[in-house]
CHARMM internal coordinates of N, CA and C (Angstrom, degrees):
IC EDIT
DIST 1 N 1 CA 1.4506
DIST 1 CA 1 C 1.5228
ANGL 1 N 1 CA 1 C 109.70
DIST 1 C 2 N 1.3284
ANGL 1 CA 1 C 2 N 116.27
DIHE 1 N 1 CA 1 C 2 N 136.73
DIST 2 N 2 CA 1.4471
ANGL 1 C 2 N 2 CA 122.32
DIHE 1 CA 1 C 2 N 2 CA 179.41
DIST 2 CA 2 C 1.5209
ANGL 2 N 2 CA 2 C 111.30
DIHE 1 C 2 N 2 CA 2 C -76.41
DIST 2 C 3 N 1.3229
ANGL 2 CA 2 C 3 N 115.64
DIHE 2 N 2 CA 2 C 3 N 149.64
DIST 3 N 3 CA 1.4549
ANGL 2 C 3 N 3 CA 120.11
DIHE 2 CA 2 C 3 N 3 CA 174.06
DIST 3 CA 3 C 1.5241
ANGL 3 N 3 CA 3 C 108.63
DIHE 2 C 3 N 3 CA 3 C -72.15
DIST 3 C 4 N 1.3262
ANGL 3 CA 3 C 4 N 117.38
DIHE 3 N 3 CA 3 C 4 N 149.29
DIST 4 N 4 CA 1.4599
ANGL 3 C 4 N 4 CA 121.33
DIHE 3 CA 3 C 4 N 4 CA 179.08
DIST 4 CA 4 C 1.5276
ANGL 4 N 4 CA 4 C 112.33
DIHE 3 C 4 N 4 CA 4 C -72.75
DIST 4 C 5 N 1.3232
ANGL 4 CA 4 C 5 N 117.08
DIHE 4 N 4 CA 4 C 5 N -34.13
DIST 5 N 5 CA 1.4584
ANGL 4 C 5 N 5 CA 122.53
DIHE 4 CA 4 C 5 N 5 CA -179.08
DIST 5 CA 5 C 1.5271
ANGL 5 N 5 CA 5 C 108.28
DIHE 4 C 5 N 5 CA 5 C -123.64
DIST 5 C 6 N 1.3251
ANGL 5 CA 5 C 6 N 115.63
DIHE 5 N 5 CA 5 C 6 N 133.00
DIST 6 N 6 CA 1.4514
ANGL 5 C 6 N 6 CA 121.17
DIHE 5 CA 5 C 6 N 6 CA 179.53
DIST 6 CA 6 C 1.5244
ANGL 6 N 6 CA 6 C 108.61
DIHE 5 C 6 N 6 CA 6 C -134.87
DIST 6 C 7 N 1.3206
ANGL 6 CA 6 C 7 N 117.04
DIHE 6 N 6 CA 6 C 7 N 144.93
DIST 7 N 7 CA 1.4589
ANGL 6 C 7 N 7 CA 120.55
DIHE 6 CA 6 C 7 N 7 CA 176.74
DIST 7 CA 7 C 1.5226
ANGL 7 N 7 CA 7 C 108.31
DIHE 6 C 7 N 7 CA 7 C -111.66
DIST 7 C 8 N 1.3205
ANGL 7 CA 7 C 8 N 115.75
DIHE 7 N 7 CA 7 C 8 N 136.91
DIST 8 N 8 CA 1.4553
ANGL 7 C 8 N 8 CA 121.65
DIHE 7 CA 7 C 8 N 8 CA -177.04
DIST 8 CA 8 C 1.5223
ANGL 8 N 8 CA 8 C 109.48
DIHE 7 C 8 N 8 CA 8 C -133.15
DIST 8 C 9 N 1.3241
ANGL 8 CA 8 C 9 N 116.54
DIHE 8 N 8 CA 8 C 9 N 140.93
DIST 9 N 9 CA 1.4660
ANGL 8 C 9 N 9 CA 121.22
DIHE 8 CA 8 C 9 N 9 CA 175.35
DIST 9 CA 9 C 1.5242
ANGL 9 N 9 CA 9 C 106.97
DIHE 8 C 9 N 9 CA 9 C -95.96
DIST 9 C 10 N 1.3346
ANGL 9 CA 9 C 10 N 116.17
DIHE 9 N 9 CA 9 C 10 N 126.74
DIST 10 N 10 CA 1.4631
ANGL 9 C 10 N 10 CA 121.00
DIHE 9 CA 9 C 10 N 10 CA 179.82
DIST 10 CA 10 C 1.5275
ANGL 10 N 10 CA 10 C 109.66
DIHE 9 C 10 N 10 CA 10 C -126.94
DIST 10 C 11 N 1.3163
ANGL 10 CA 10 C 11 N 115.91
DIHE 10 N 10 CA 10 C 11 N 173.01
DIST 11 N 11 CA 1.4525
ANGL 10 C 11 N 11 CA 122.47
DIHE 10 CA 10 C 11 N 11 CA 175.94
DIST 11 CA 11 C 1.5236
ANGL 11 N 11 CA 11 C 108.21
DIHE 10 C 11 N 11 CA 11 C -121.26
DIST 11 C 12 N 1.3061
ANGL 11 CA 11 C 12 N 117.33
DIHE 11 N 11 CA 11 C 12 N 133.39
DIST 12 N 12 CA 1.4585
ANGL 11 C 12 N 12 CA 121.88
DIHE 11 CA 11 C 12 N 12 CA 179.05
DIST 12 CA 12 C 1.5284
ANGL 12 N 12 CA 12 C 108.76
DIHE 11 C 12 N 12 CA 12 C -62.63
DIST 12 C 13 N 1.3387
ANGL 12 CA 12 C 13 N 118.31
DIHE 12 N 12 CA 12 C 13 N 128.10
DIST 13 N 13 CA 1.4644
ANGL 12 C 13 N 13 CA 120.55
DIHE 12 CA 12 C 13 N 13 CA 179.85
DIST 13 CA 13 C 1.5319
ANGL 13 N 13 CA 13 C 113.06
DIHE 12 C 13 N 13 CA 13 C -71.54
DIST 13 C 14 N 1.3336
ANGL 13 CA 13 C 14 N 117.53
DIHE 13 N 13 CA 13 C 14 N -10.89
DIST 14 N 14 CA 1.4615
ANGL 13 C 14 N 14 CA 121.22
DIHE 13 CA 13 C 14 N 14 CA -179.87
DIST 14 CA 14 C 1.5314
ANGL 14 N 14 CA 14 C 112.01
DIHE 13 C 14 N 14 CA 14 C -92.60
DIST 14 C 15 N 1.3378
ANGL 14 CA 14 C 15 N 116.75
DIHE 14 N 14 CA 14 C 15 N -51.67
DIST 15 N 15 CA 1.4663
ANGL 14 C 15 N 15 CA 120.33
DIHE 14 CA 14 C 15 N 15 CA -172.59
DIST 15 CA 15 C 1.5275
ANGL 15 N 15 CA 15 C 113.59
DIHE 14 C 15 N 15 CA 15 C -115.24
DIST 15 C 16 N 1.3368
ANGL 15 CA 15 C 16 N 118.10
DIHE 15 N 15 CA 15 C 16 N -10.28
DIST 16 N 16 CA 1.4621
ANGL 15 C 16 N 16 CA 120.85
DIHE 15 CA 15 C 16 N 16 CA 178.74
DIST 16 CA 16 C 1.5162
ANGL 16 N 16 CA 16 C 114.62
DIHE 15 C 16 N 16 CA 16 C 85.10
DIST 16 C 17 N 1.3365
ANGL 16 CA 16 C 17 N 117.79
DIHE 16 N 16 CA 16 C 17 N 2.09
DIST 17 N 17 CA 1.4724
ANGL 16 C 17 N 17 CA 122.12
DIHE 16 CA 16 C 17 N 17 CA 179.75
DIST 17 CA 17 C 1.5353
ANGL 17 N 17 CA 17 C 109.55
DIHE 16 C 17 N 17 CA 17 C -63.58
DIST 17 C 18 N 1.3316
ANGL 17 CA 17 C 18 N 116.92
DIHE 17 N 17 CA 17 C 18 N 133.89
DIST 18 N 18 CA 1.4627
ANGL 17 C 18 N 18 CA 121.60
DIHE 17 CA 17 C 18 N 18 CA 176.60
DIST 18 CA 18 C 1.5217
ANGL 18 N 18 CA 18 C 109.43
DIHE 17 C 18 N 18 CA 18 C -86.20
DIST 18 C 19 N 1.3386
ANGL 18 CA 18 C 19 N 116.16
DIHE 18 N 18 CA 18 C 19 N 133.88
DIST 19 N 19 CA 1.4519
ANGL 18 C 19 N 19 CA 119.92
DIHE 18 CA 18 C 19 N 19 CA 178.06
DIST 19 CA 19 C 1.5149
ANGL 19 N 19 CA 19 C 109.76
DIHE 18 C 19 N 19 CA 19 C -145.48
DIST 19 C 20 N 1.3107
ANGL 19 CA 19 C 20 N 115.35
DIHE 19 N 19 CA 19 C 20 N 157.98
DIST 20 N 20 CA 1.4586
ANGL 19 C 20 N 20 CA 122.44
DIHE 19 CA 19 C 20 N 20 CA 178.17
DIST 20 CA 20 C 1.5260
ANGL 20 N 20 CA 20 C 108.48
DIHE 19 C 20 N 20 CA 20 C -101.14
DIST 20 C 21 N 1.3275
ANGL 20 CA 20 C 21 N 115.27
DIHE 20 N 20 CA 20 C 21 N 132.30
DIST 21 N 21 CA 1.4621
ANGL 20 C 21 N 21 CA 120.43
DIHE 20 CA 20 C 21 N 21 CA 177.20
DIST 21 CA 21 C 1.5226
ANGL 21 N 21 CA 21 C 108.37
DIHE 20 C 21 N 21 CA 21 C -120.48
DIST 21 C 22 N 1.3161
ANGL 21 CA 21 C 22 N 115.15
DIHE 21 N 21 CA 21 C 22 N 146.54
DIST 22 N 22 CA 1.4559
ANGL 21 C 22 N 22 CA 121.35
DIHE 21 CA 21 C 22 N 22 CA 177.10
DIST 22 CA 22 C 1.5149
ANGL 22 N 22 CA 22 C 108.10
DIHE 21 C 22 N 22 CA 22 C -102.21
DIST 22 C 23 N 1.3324
ANGL 22 CA 22 C 23 N 115.99
DIHE 22 N 22 CA 22 C 23 N 125.78
DIST 23 N 23 CA 1.4543
ANGL 22 C 23 N 23 CA 122.21
DIHE 22 CA 22 C 23 N 23 CA -178.27
DIST 23 CA 23 C 1.5155
ANGL 23 N 23 CA 23 C 109.58
DIHE 22 C 23 N 23 CA 23 C -105.87
DIST 23 C 24 N 1.3270
ANGL 23 CA 23 C 24 N 116.27
DIHE 23 N 23 CA 23 C 24 N 123.86
DIST 24 N 24 CA 1.4555
ANGL 23 C 24 N 24 CA 122.09
DIHE 23 CA 23 C 24 N 24 CA 177.67
DIST 24 CA 24 C 1.5245
ANGL 24 N 24 CA 24 C 107.34
DIHE 23 C 24 N 24 CA 24 C -100.04
DIST 24 C 25 N 1.3106
ANGL 24 CA 24 C 25 N 117.05
DIHE 24 N 24 CA 24 C 25 N 109.14
DIST 25 N 25 CA 1.4633
ANGL 24 C 25 N 25 CA 121.45
DIHE 24 CA 24 C 25 N 25 CA -175.61
DIST 25 CA 25 C 1.5226
ANGL 25 N 25 CA 25 C 113.49
DIHE 24 C 25 N 25 CA 25 C -89.60
DIST 25 C 26 N 1.3338
ANGL 25 CA 25 C 26 N 117.86
DIHE 25 N 25 CA 25 C 26 N 1.40
DIST 26 N 26 CA 1.4617
ANGL 25 C 26 N 26 CA 120.19
DIHE 25 CA 25 C 26 N 26 CA -177.88
DIST 26 CA 26 C 1.5239
ANGL 26 N 26 CA 26 C 112.42
DIHE 25 C 26 N 26 CA 26 C -70.88
DIST 26 C 27 N 1.3285
ANGL 26 CA 26 C 27 N 117.53
DIHE 26 N 26 CA 26 C 27 N -19.61
DIST 27 N 27 CA 1.4659
ANGL 26 C 27 N 27 CA 121.28
DIHE 26 CA 26 C 27 N 27 CA -179.04
DIST 27 CA 27 C 1.5244
ANGL 27 N 27 CA 27 C 112.89
DIHE 26 C 27 N 27 CA 27 C -93.63
DIST 27 C 28 N 1.3113
ANGL 27 CA 27 C 28 N 117.82
DIHE 27 N 27 CA 27 C 28 N 4.03
DIST 28 N 28 CA 1.4619
ANGL 27 C 28 N 28 CA 120.80
DIHE 27 CA 27 C 28 N 28 CA 179.88
DIST 28 CA 28 C 1.5178
ANGL 28 N 28 CA 28 C 111.64
DIHE 27 C 28 N 28 CA 28 C 76.16
DIST 28 C 29 N 1.3294
ANGL 28 CA 28 C 29 N 116.51
DIHE 28 N 28 CA 28 C 29 N -152.76
DIST 29 N 29 CA 1.4608
ANGL 28 C 29 N 29 CA 121.52
DIHE 28 CA 28 C 29 N 29 CA -179.53
DIST 29 CA 29 C 1.5186
ANGL 29 N 29 CA 29 C 110.30
DIHE 28 C 29 N 29 CA 29 C -61.86
DIST 29 C 30 N 1.3431
ANGL 29 CA 29 C 30 N 115.38
DIHE 29 N 29 CA 29 C 30 N 141.13
DIST 30 N 30 CA 1.4598
ANGL 29 C 30 N 30 CA 120.71
DIHE 29 CA 29 C 30 N 30 CA -177.26
DIST 30 CA 30 C 1.5205
ANGL 30 N 30 CA 30 C 110.10
DIHE 29 C 30 N 30 CA 30 C -139.94
DIST 30 C 31 N 1.3181
ANGL 30 CA 30 C 31 N 115.59
DIHE 30 N 30 CA 30 C 31 N 149.02
DIST 31 N 31 CA 1.4581
ANGL 30 C 31 N 31 CA 123.17
DIHE 30 CA 30 C 31 N 31 CA 176.52
DIST 31 CA 31 C 1.5279
ANGL 31 N 31 CA 31 C 105.76
DIHE 30 C 31 N 31 CA 31 C -138.29
DIST 31 C 32 N 1.3430
ANGL 31 CA 31 C 32 N 116.94
DIHE 31 N 31 CA 31 C 32 N 110.71
DIST 32 N 32 CA 1.4639
ANGL 31 C 32 N 32 CA 119.32
DIHE 31 CA 31 C 32 N 32 CA -173.85
DIST 32 CA 32 C 1.5160
ANGL 32 N 32 CA 32 C 111.41
DIHE 31 C 32 N 32 CA 32 C -152.30
DIST 32 C 33 N 1.3198
ANGL 32 CA 32 C 33 N 115.83
DIHE 32 N 32 CA 32 C 33 N 171.42
DIST 33 N 33 CA 1.4594
ANGL 32 C 33 N 33 CA 123.32
DIHE 32 CA 32 C 33 N 33 CA 178.96
DIST 33 CA 33 C 1.5218
ANGL 33 N 33 CA 33 C 109.29
DIHE 32 C 33 N 33 CA 33 C -119.18
DIST 33 C 34 N 1.3327
ANGL 33 CA 33 C 34 N 115.13
DIHE 33 N 33 CA 33 C 34 N 146.84
DIST 34 N 34 CA 1.4527
ANGL 33 C 34 N 34 CA 121.63
DIHE 33 CA 33 C 34 N 34 CA 173.10
DIST 34 CA 34 C 1.5214
ANGL 34 N 34 CA 34 C 106.84
DIHE 33 C 34 N 34 CA 34 C -141.21
DIST 34 C 35 N 1.3154
ANGL 34 CA 34 C 35 N 116.58
DIHE 34 N 34 CA 34 C 35 N 158.07
DIST 35 N 35 CA 1.4553
ANGL 34 C 35 N 35 CA 121.55
DIHE 34 CA 34 C 35 N 35 CA -175.71
DIST 35 CA 35 C 1.5230
ANGL 35 N 35 CA 35 C 110.92
DIHE 34 C 35 N 35 CA 35 C -96.46
DIST 35 C 36 N 1.3331
ANGL 35 CA 35 C 36 N 116.13
DIHE 35 N 35 CA 35 C 36 N 137.69
DIST 36 N 36 CA 1.4643
ANGL 35 C 36 N 36 CA 121.25
DIHE 35 CA 35 C 36 N 36 CA 175.42
DIST 36 CA 36 C 1.5294
ANGL 36 N 36 CA 36 C 108.15
DIHE 35 C 36 N 36 CA 36 C -71.77
DIST 36 C 37 N 1.3375
ANGL 36 CA 36 C 37 N 117.92
DIHE 36 N 36 CA 36 C 37 N 129.97
DIST 37 N 37 CA 1.4704
ANGL 36 C 37 N 37 CA 119.81
DIHE 36 CA 36 C 37 N 37 CA -179.21
DIST 37 CA 37 C 1.5310
ANGL 37 N 37 CA 37 C 112.82
DIHE 36 C 37 N 37 CA 37 C -70.57
DIST 37 C 38 N 1.3329
ANGL 37 CA 37 C 38 N 118.06
DIHE 37 N 37 CA 37 C 38 N -17.97
DIST 38 N 38 CA 1.4621
ANGL 37 C 38 N 38 CA 120.77
DIHE 37 CA 37 C 38 N 38 CA -178.02
DIST 38 CA 38 C 1.5295
ANGL 38 N 38 CA 38 C 112.34
DIHE 37 C 38 N 38 CA 38 C -88.24
DIST 38 C 39 N 1.3458
ANGL 38 CA 38 C 39 N 117.52
DIHE 38 N 38 CA 38 C 39 N -48.42
DIST 39 N 39 CA 1.4653
ANGL 38 C 39 N 39 CA 120.21
DIHE 38 CA 38 C 39 N 39 CA -174.84
DIST 39 CA 39 C 1.5292
ANGL 39 N 39 CA 39 C 113.70
DIHE 38 C 39 N 39 CA 39 C -110.68
DIST 39 C 40 N 1.3340
ANGL 39 CA 39 C 40 N 117.54
DIHE 39 N 39 CA 39 C 40 N -5.23
DIST 40 N 40 CA 1.4707
ANGL 39 C 40 N 40 CA 124.33
DIHE 39 CA 39 C 40 N 40 CA 178.41
DIST 40 CA 40 C 1.5248
ANGL 40 N 40 CA 40 C 113.84
DIHE 39 C 40 N 40 CA 40 C 64.62
DIST 40 C 41 N 1.3265
ANGL 40 CA 40 C 41 N 118.59
DIHE 40 N 40 CA 40 C 41 N 17.64
DIST 41 N 41 CA 1.4591
ANGL 40 C 41 N 41 CA 121.88
DIHE 40 CA 40 C 41 N 41 CA 176.15
DIST 41 CA 41 C 1.5171
ANGL 41 N 41 CA 41 C 109.37
DIHE 40 C 41 N 41 CA 41 C -87.96
DIST 41 C 42 N 1.3296
ANGL 41 CA 41 C 42 N 116.27
DIHE 41 N 41 CA 41 C 42 N 151.41
DIST 42 N 42 CA 1.4559
ANGL 41 C 42 N 42 CA 120.84
DIHE 41 CA 41 C 42 N 42 CA 178.59
DIST 42 CA 42 C 1.5235
ANGL 42 N 42 CA 42 C 111.28
DIHE 41 C 42 N 42 CA 42 C -73.99
DIST 42 C 43 N 1.3238
ANGL 42 CA 42 C 43 N 115.35
DIHE 42 N 42 CA 42 C 43 N 135.40
DIST 43 N 43 CA 1.4682
ANGL 42 C 43 N 43 CA 122.22
DIHE 42 CA 42 C 43 N 43 CA 175.28
DIST 43 CA 43 C 1.5168
ANGL 43 N 43 CA 43 C 106.88
DIHE 42 C 43 N 43 CA 43 C -111.30
DIST 43 C 44 N 1.3185
ANGL 43 CA 43 C 44 N 116.37
DIHE 43 N 43 CA 43 C 44 N 130.74
DIST 44 N 44 CA 1.4659
ANGL 43 C 44 N 44 CA 122.31
DIHE 43 CA 43 C 44 N 44 CA 179.90
DIST 44 CA 44 C 1.5282
ANGL 44 N 44 CA 44 C 108.84
DIHE 43 C 44 N 44 CA 44 C -92.39
DIST 44 C 45 N 1.3234
ANGL 44 CA 44 C 45 N 116.59
DIHE 44 N 44 CA 44 C 45 N 124.38
DIST 45 N 45 CA 1.4605
ANGL 44 C 45 N 45 CA 122.80
DIHE 44 CA 44 C 45 N 45 CA 177.78
DIST 45 CA 45 C 1.5232
ANGL 45 N 45 CA 45 C 109.05
DIHE 44 C 45 N 45 CA 45 C -112.04
DIST 45 C 46 N 1.3206
ANGL 45 CA 45 C 46 N 116.43
DIHE 45 N 45 CA 45 C 46 N 132.85
DIST 46 N 46 CA 1.4573
ANGL 45 C 46 N 46 CA 121.84
DIHE 45 CA 45 C 46 N 46 CA 174.31
DIST 46 CA 46 C 1.5237
ANGL 46 N 46 CA 46 C 106.40
DIHE 45 C 46 N 46 CA 46 C -126.78
DIST 46 C 47 N 1.3271
ANGL 46 CA 46 C 47 N 115.96
DIHE 46 N 46 CA 46 C 47 N 108.32
DIST 47 N 47 CA 1.4585
ANGL 46 C 47 N 47 CA 122.92
DIHE 46 CA 46 C 47 N 47 CA -175.28
DIST 47 CA 47 C 1.5231
ANGL 47 N 47 CA 47 C 109.47
DIHE 46 C 47 N 47 CA 47 C -105.98
DIST 47 C 48 N 1.3247
ANGL 47 CA 47 C 48 N 115.87
DIHE 47 N 47 CA 47 C 48 N 127.79
DIST 48 N 48 CA 1.4656
ANGL 47 C 48 N 48 CA 121.00
DIHE 47 CA 47 C 48 N 48 CA 177.99
DIST 48 CA 48 C 1.5217
ANGL 48 N 48 CA 48 C 108.40
DIHE 47 C 48 N 48 CA 48 C -125.46
DIST 48 C 49 N 1.3242
ANGL 48 CA 48 C 49 N 116.18
DIHE 48 N 48 CA 48 C 49 N 130.85
DIST 49 N 49 CA 1.4605
ANGL 48 C 49 N 49 CA 122.39
DIHE 48 CA 48 C 49 N 49 CA 177.90
DIST 49 CA 49 C 1.5226
ANGL 49 N 49 CA 49 C 107.86
DIHE 48 C 49 N 49 CA 49 C -99.19
DIST 49 C 50 N 1.3148
ANGL 49 CA 49 C 50 N 116.25
DIHE 49 N 49 CA 49 C 50 N 114.99
DIST 50 N 50 CA 1.4678
ANGL 49 C 50 N 50 CA 121.44
DIHE 49 CA 49 C 50 N 50 CA 178.04
DIST 50 CA 50 C 1.5244
ANGL 50 N 50 CA 50 C 107.60
DIHE 49 C 50 N 50 CA 50 C -97.38
DIST 50 C 51 N 1.3222
ANGL 50 CA 50 C 51 N 115.96
DIHE 50 N 50 CA 50 C 51 N 93.31
DIST 51 N 51 CA 1.4647
ANGL 50 C 51 N 51 CA 121.64
DIHE 50 CA 50 C 51 N 51 CA -177.01
DIST 51 CA 51 C 1.5347
ANGL 51 N 51 CA 51 C 111.81
DIHE 50 C 51 N 51 CA 51 C -65.21
DIST 51 C 52 N 1.3193
ANGL 51 CA 51 C 52 N 116.81
DIHE 51 N 51 CA 51 C 52 N -35.91
DIST 52 N 52 CA 1.4644
ANGL 51 C 52 N 52 CA 120.87
DIHE 51 CA 51 C 52 N 52 CA -177.49
DIST 52 CA 52 C 1.5332
ANGL 52 N 52 CA 52 C 111.42
DIHE 51 C 52 N 52 CA 52 C -63.29
DIST 52 C 53 N 1.3186
ANGL 52 CA 52 C 53 N 116.03
DIHE 52 N 52 CA 52 C 53 N -46.07
DIST 53 N 53 CA 1.4748
ANGL 52 C 53 N 53 CA 120.92
DIHE 52 CA 52 C 53 N 53 CA -179.39
DIST 53 CA 53 C 1.5234
ANGL 53 N 53 CA 53 C 112.90
DIHE 52 C 53 N 53 CA 53 C -92.79
DIST 53 C 54 N 1.3509
ANGL 53 CA 53 C 54 N 116.80
DIHE 53 N 53 CA 53 C 54 N -2.76
DIST 54 N 54 CA 1.4594
ANGL 53 C 54 N 54 CA 122.21
DIHE 53 CA 53 C 54 N 54 CA -179.85
DIST 54 CA 54 C 1.5310
ANGL 54 N 54 CA 54 C 111.29
DIHE 53 C 54 N 54 CA 54 C 58.00
DIST 54 C 55 N 1.3489
ANGL 54 CA 54 C 55 N 115.51
DIHE 54 N 54 CA 54 C 55 N 48.04
DIST 55 N 55 CA 1.4643
ANGL 54 C 55 N 55 CA 121.26
DIHE 54 CA 54 C 55 N 55 CA -178.93
DIST 55 CA 55 C 1.5151
ANGL 55 N 55 CA 55 C 110.56
DIHE 54 C 55 N 55 CA 55 C -131.23
DIST 55 C 56 N 1.3262
ANGL 55 CA 55 C 56 N 113.94
DIHE 55 N 55 CA 55 C 56 N 152.94
DIST 56 N 56 CA 1.4562
ANGL 55 C 56 N 56 CA 122.02
DIHE 55 CA 55 C 56 N 56 CA 173.31
DIST 56 CA 56 C 1.5195
ANGL 56 N 56 CA 56 C 107.00
DIHE 55 C 56 N 56 CA 56 C -106.84
DIST 56 C 57 N 1.3261
ANGL 56 CA 56 C 57 N 117.22
DIHE 56 N 56 CA 56 C 57 N 125.35
DIST 57 N 57 CA 1.4551
ANGL 56 C 57 N 57 CA 121.61
DIHE 56 CA 56 C 57 N 57 CA 178.81
DIST 57 CA 57 C 1.5229
ANGL 57 N 57 CA 57 C 107.85
DIHE 56 C 57 N 57 CA 57 C -110.86
DIST 57 C 58 N 1.3256
ANGL 57 CA 57 C 58 N 115.93
DIHE 57 N 57 CA 57 C 58 N 123.41
DIST 58 N 58 CA 1.4541
ANGL 57 C 58 N 58 CA 121.40
DIHE 57 CA 57 C 58 N 58 CA -178.57
DIST 58 CA 58 C 1.5172
ANGL 58 N 58 CA 58 C 109.39
DIHE 57 C 58 N 58 CA 58 C -122.70
DIST 58 C 59 N 1.3283
ANGL 58 CA 58 C 59 N 116.40
DIHE 58 N 58 CA 58 C 59 N 122.89
DIST 59 N 59 CA 1.4653
ANGL 58 C 59 N 59 CA 122.31
DIHE 58 CA 58 C 59 N 59 CA 174.10
DIST 59 CA 59 C 1.5216
ANGL 59 N 59 CA 59 C 107.41
DIHE 58 C 59 N 59 CA 59 C -108.91
DIST 59 C 60 N 1.3326
ANGL 59 CA 59 C 60 N 116.06
DIHE 59 N 59 CA 59 C 60 N 130.62
DIST 60 N 60 CA 1.4548
ANGL 59 C 60 N 60 CA 122.06
DIHE 59 CA 59 C 60 N 60 CA -179.35
DIST 60 CA 60 C 1.5217
ANGL 60 N 60 CA 60 C 107.52
DIHE 59 C 60 N 60 CA 60 C -123.27
DIST 60 C 61 N 1.3444
ANGL 60 CA 60 C 61 N 116.55
DIHE 60 N 60 CA 60 C 61 N 128.12
DIST 61 N 61 CA 1.4610
ANGL 60 C 61 N 61 CA 118.89
DIHE 60 CA 60 C 61 N 61 CA 176.35
DIST 61 CA 61 C 1.5193
ANGL 61 N 61 CA 61 C 110.13
DIHE 60 C 61 N 61 CA 61 C -149.46
DIST 61 C 62 N 1.3282
ANGL 61 CA 61 C 62 N 114.46
DIHE 61 N 61 CA 61 C 62 N 173.08
DIST 62 N 62 CA 1.4635
ANGL 61 C 62 N 62 CA 120.05
DIHE 61 CA 61 C 62 N 62 CA -178.19
DIST 62 CA 62 C 1.5155
ANGL 62 N 62 CA 62 C 111.43
DIHE 61 C 62 N 62 CA 62 C -84.47
DIST 62 C 63 N 1.3066
ANGL 62 CA 62 C 63 N 117.95
DIHE 62 N 62 CA 62 C 63 N -16.20
DIST 63 N 63 CA 1.4680
ANGL 62 C 63 N 63 CA 124.78
DIHE 62 CA 62 C 63 N 63 CA 178.65
DIST 63 CA 63 C 1.5190
ANGL 63 N 63 CA 63 C 111.96
DIHE 62 C 63 N 63 CA 63 C 57.87
DIST 63 C 64 N 1.3199
ANGL 63 CA 63 C 64 N 116.84
DIHE 63 N 63 CA 63 C 64 N 26.42
DIST 64 N 64 CA 1.4563
ANGL 63 C 64 N 64 CA 118.85
DIHE 63 CA 63 C 64 N 64 CA 176.14
DIST 64 CA 64 C 1.5284
ANGL 64 N 64 CA 64 C 111.85
DIHE 63 C 64 N 64 CA 64 C -111.78
DIST 64 C 65 N 1.3469
ANGL 64 CA 64 C 65 N 115.58
DIHE 64 N 64 CA 64 C 65 N 13.67
DIST 65 N 65 CA 1.4489
ANGL 64 C 65 N 65 CA 119.10
DIHE 64 CA 64 C 65 N 65 CA 176.62
DIST 65 CA 65 C 1.5168
ANGL 65 N 65 CA 65 C 108.50
DIHE 64 C 65 N 65 CA 65 C -71.95
DIST 65 C 66 N 1.3068
ANGL 65 CA 65 C 66 N 116.00
DIHE 65 N 65 CA 65 C 66 N 142.36
DIST 66 N 66 CA 1.4567
ANGL 65 C 66 N 66 CA 120.53
DIHE 65 CA 65 C 66 N 66 CA -179.97
DIST 66 CA 66 C 1.5130
ANGL 66 N 66 CA 66 C 109.21
DIHE 65 C 66 N 66 CA 66 C -111.14
DIST 66 C 67 N 1.3223
ANGL 66 CA 66 C 67 N 115.58
DIHE 66 N 66 CA 66 C 67 N 139.63
DIST 67 N 67 CA 1.4535
ANGL 66 C 67 N 67 CA 121.34
DIHE 66 CA 66 C 67 N 67 CA 178.77
DIST 67 CA 67 C 1.5236
ANGL 67 N 67 CA 67 C 107.26
DIHE 66 C 67 N 67 CA 67 C -108.77
DIST 67 C 68 N 1.3188
ANGL 67 CA 67 C 68 N 115.98
DIHE 67 N 67 CA 67 C 68 N 127.87
DIST 68 N 68 CA 1.4636
ANGL 67 C 68 N 68 CA 120.92
DIHE 67 CA 67 C 68 N 68 CA 179.69
DIST 68 CA 68 C 1.5064
ANGL 68 N 68 CA 68 C 109.90
DIHE 67 C 68 N 68 CA 68 C -111.26
END
COOR INIT
IC SEED 1 N 1 CA 1 C
IC BUILD
């Protein structure tokens, strides 16, 4: 069984600042933005709960990539 709350260390995709984020897995899969405390840029978080493998998958990006 997965823990309801997990803490993860990430790196800001804009400035490289290391920060700790708290992940609440009780809401299932999540897609949200949070602000970097160092550079104030938005960080895109995509959280996926893999119940079968009992893993939390977190993708972090700047979300400023452009598709042509």
